[in-house]
C-alpha angles and dihedrals in degrees: 000000000000119000139152140063123257131183118212140160129235114236122227091273095053096258125140131191114243109220111255092235091058094039090060091065098033094054126209093301129039142149127259124189144154110299133192125276090032096293131114124251119219120196133184109238092255092055092042089059090056093049091047091052092051093049092044089059095055113108106261091205090078113086094213090056091049093048094049096046092046093055094039096051098035089058094049122111132174110231130198124207115236125220092274093054094255133133130196109237107213115250094240091056093046088053093047092053095039091239112163109148118327115062135188117206115193134182115230109181104269098014143035122234126209117205137173104255093240094049090050092050091050094045096045093047090053093044093048090059090062098032099107094041091050091047090055090054100042111025134058107186 
């Protein structure tokens, strides 16, 4: 399970260090793609296979399914961690997520998300305002 929140900085080549705790579960190779809410989704290869299978089974006759799967898969890239624990985030994905320098990497159960630090601050501040109300609707501890 992925959890936690980590602040990192892109280097001049567009590389970012993946926190060791997350790297342990992600492995040396994993998939990154466009996520929702203008962040990037990162999946270990085993979880990527599950996501791929679910999307493959969507009816391709529906235009919304075709549009989503096109964007989701066309943005996907398999990344490999270098000896320093870094990965190069492709330029098109950095642009999609608005990542320029400061990066937030967060663990979200079965995936990791990569956000621009500013976008994460904005999103999390808005989400915190509704956190308890949402919990009452969704979760029964």
